[in-house]
C-alpha positions in Angstrom: -0.2 0.0 0.3 1.3 3.2 -1.0 -1.0 6.4 -0.1 0.4 8.5 -2.8 0.5 11.6 -1.2 3.0 14.3 -2.4 6.7 12.9 -1.7 7.6 16.5 -1.0 5.1 17.3 1.8 8.0 16.4 4.2 5.8 15.1 7.3 6.3 11.9 8.6 3.9 9.6 10.6 4.3 8.6 14.6 1.0 6.7 14.8 1.2 2.8 15.7 -2.1 1.9 13.2 -5.5 0.5 14.5 -6.4 -2.8 13.2 -9.8 -4.0 13.8 -11.3 -6.9 12.0 -8.8 -7.0 9.0 -8.9 -3.2 8.8 -5.9 -1.2 9.4 -7.0 2.1 10.5 -4.3 5.1 10.2 -3.2 8.6 9.3 -1.1 9.0 6.4 0.9 12.4 5.3 -1.2 14.8 3.9 -3.6 15.2 6.9 -5.3 12.1 6.1 -6.7 9.4 8.2 -7.5 6.1 6.3 -8.8 2.7 6.2 -7.1 0.0 4.7 -8.0 -3.7 3.9 -5.0 -5.9 5.9 -5.7 -8.6 3.4 -5.2 -6.8 -0.2 -3.9 -3.6 0.8 -7.0 -1.7 -1.1 -7.7 1.6 0.3 -11.6 1.4 1.6 -11.8 5.1 2.4 -9.6 8.5 3.0 -10.7 11.3 5.2 -10.9 14.9 4.4 -8.0 16.8 4.2 -7.3 17.8 7.4 -5.6 21.6 7.9 -3.1 20.7 10.5 0.0 17.9 10.2 -0.6 17.0 13.9 -3.6 14.6 12.4 -3.7 11.7 14.8 0.5 12.3 15.5 1.0 9.8 18.4 -2.3 7.8 18.6 -5.4 6.7 17.5 -8.7 5.1 18.8 -11.2 2.7 17.6 -14.4 2.5 19.9 -17.4 0.4 18.8 -20.2 2.6 20.9 -23.3 1.0 20.9 -22.7 -1.0 17.3 -21.9 2.0 15.4 -17.8 2.2 15.2 -16.1 5.6 15.3 -12.6 6.6 14.8 -11.1 9.3 17.1 -7.9 11.3 17.0 -6.6 14.3 18.5 -5.9 17.3 15.6 -3.8 19.9 17.4 -6.6 21.8 19.1 -9.3 19.5 17.9 -11.1 16.1 19.1 -12.1 14.3 15.8 -14.7 11.7 15.6 -14.7 9.7 12.1 -17.8 6.8 11.0 -15.4 3.9 11.4 -17.3 2.6 8.1 -17.3 5.2 6.1 -14.3 8.0 7.2 -17.3 10.4 7.0 -17.4 13.0 10.5 -19.9 11.8 13.2 -22.9 14.7 13.1 -24.2 13.9 16.2 -20.8 14.6 18.0 -19.5 17.6 19.1 -20.1 20.4 15.9 -20.9 18.2 13.2 -17.7 15.8 14.4 -15.3 17.4 16.5 -15.2 19.2 19.9 -12.2 21.8 20.9 -9.9 20.9 23.4 -6.9 21.9 24.4 -4.0 21.3 22.5 -3.2 17.3 22.5 -0.5 14.7 20.6 -1.4 11.5 22.1 -4.2 9.2 22.0 -7.7 9.9 23.7 -9.4 6.8 25.9 -12.4 6.2 26.9 -13.7 4.9 30.3 -17.2 4.7 30.9 -18.4 6.3 27.4 -16.4 9.0 28.2 -13.4 9.9 26.3 -10.6 11.5 28.1 -8.0 13.9 26.6 -4.9 15.3 28.8 -3.6 18.3 27.0 -0.8 20.6 27.0 -2.9 22.9 29.5 -1.5 20.4 32.0 -5.7 19.1 31.8 -7.5 16.2 31.8 -10.0 16.4 30.0 -13.2 14.3 30.0 -16.1 14.5 27.3 -19.4 12.3 26.9 -18.1 10.1 24.0 -22.0 10.0 22.4 -22.0 13.7 21.9 -18.7 15.7 22.9 -20.4 17.2 25.6 -17.7 18.3 28.4 -18.1 16.6 31.6 -15.2 18.2 33.8 -12.0 19.1 33.6 -8.3 18.6 35.6 -5.5 20.7 36.5 -2.4 18.6 37.3 0.3 21.7 36.6 2.6 23.7 38.4 1.0 27.0 39.5 2.4 29.4 41.6 2.5 33.4 42.0 5.2 33.7 43.7 8.5 35.9 42.5 11.9 35.5 43.0 14.6 37.8 42.1 12.1 40.5 41.3 10.7 38.0 38.1 7.4 36.3 37.8 7.4 32.4 38.5 7.4 31.0 34.9 6.7 27.0 34.2 3.6 27.5 32.2 4.8 25.9 29.1 6.6 23.1 31.1 5.9 19.2 32.3 3.1 18.7 28.9 1.7 15.3 28.4 3.3 14.1 25.5 4.8 10.9 25.4 1.2 8.8 26.4 -1.5 7.5 28.3 -2.7 4.4 30.0 -6.0 3.9 31.1 -6.7 0.9 34.1 -10.4 0.5 33.0 -10.9 -1.9 36.2 -9.9 0.6 38.8 -10.9 3.8 36.8 -7.3 5.3 36.8 -5.2 7.2 34.2 -2.0 7.2 34.1 0.1 10.1 32.5 3.7 10.7 31.3 5.2 14.4 31.4 7.6 16.3 29.8 10.6 18.4 31.1 9.8 22.6 32.5 10.0 25.6 30.5 13.2 26.6 29.1 14.5 23.3 30.5 18.7 23.7 29.9 17.8 27.4 32.0 15.8 27.1 35.5 16.2 30.1 36.6 12.6 31.7 36.0 11.3 28.4 37.8 13.2 27.3 41.2 11.7 24.8 43.0 11.1 21.8 42.3 8.3 22.0 39.1 5.7 19.9 40.4 4.6 17.2 37.8 7.1 18.3 35.2 9.2 14.7 34.7 6.6 12.5 36.6 4.3 9.8 35.9 0.7 11.1 37.0 -2.0 8.8 38.5 -5.5 10.8 38.2 -8.7 8.4 39.4 -11.4 9.3 37.7 -14.3 8.3 39.7 -13.6 10.6 42.5 -12.1 13.8 39.8 -8.6 13.7 41.7 -4.8 13.1 41.7 -4.3 9.5 43.2 -0.3 9.9 43.6 2.6 11.4 41.3 6.2 10.3 41.1 9.1 12.6 39.7 12.0 11.1 38.3 13.8 14.0 38.0 13.0 17.5 40.3 13.9 20.8 38.4 15.1 19.0 34.9 17.8 21.2 33.2 19.0 18.4 31.2 15.9 17.9 28.9 15.2 14.3 30.9 11.6 13.8 30.8 9.2 10.9 30.3 8.8 10.2 26.3 7.1 7.0 26.6 3.6 6.0 27.3 2.9 4.1 30.5 2.8 0.1 30.8 -0.3 -1.8 33.0 1.0 -5.2 33.9 1.9 -7.8 36.5 4.7 -8.5 38.1 5.4 -11.5 40.9 7.3 -10.9 44.0 6.8 -13.3 47.0 4.3 -15.6 44.9 2.1 -12.7 44.8 0.9 -11.4 42.0 0.7 -7.3 41.9 -0.3 -5.0 39.5 2.1 -2.5 38.9 2.5 0.8 35.7 5.8 0.6 34.1 7.2 3.5 32.3 10.9 3.5 31.2 12.9 7.0 31.0 15.3 9.0 29.1 18.0 8.6 32.1 17.7 4.8 31.6 15.7 3.8 34.4 12.8 1.8 34.4 10.0 2.8 37.1 
């Protein structure tokens, strides 16, 4: 299969395709999402062209819904829903198939008929998966009104969640990995630990609160963010099965 896009477009694909019942769903360069027959390589449908080059940048989600399967993905500051059978926008979702969200590169997840987006506003945003209506939002970032040496504390653009997100559907928990703080080679404007930057964070969806966080590098000035999505699995310790969340880091650690 060749998407036949202009080779000079200069864009790449950073998204793992999703395969359901032999059909491959994936973005292709040029701002499109396509469905491909996994047996023949024939393109079944191609979406409309989206303007942003971040279409499904690091993930695409298939949801069966009420036997009306949909494809969800982020396109910069929009969350888009497509009919998985036709590739057309789902008119009943948001404004004819999309809602506005905080800027996000990573795959949304669905829990209890709610679709969850983690944005660069450092917010976890929860929407109705059928209608796109806003349910609630939770800010997990670093806020401070303190001034240091006459200068305002500045970490507004730091600690962004871009590495990934994972859902524990049994417990109703979402796990997020975050990036480095603002101006990561110069920490003069953000003294202190820079809360929830370079961290893995657990958020309780049922109770709408942060359950715990672990910061690998406090006050990072080396760009040592957590670039990989959390992995949910189990380990055996003293003959007991223990559920764990694992993430690998730029420091060479496995947390």
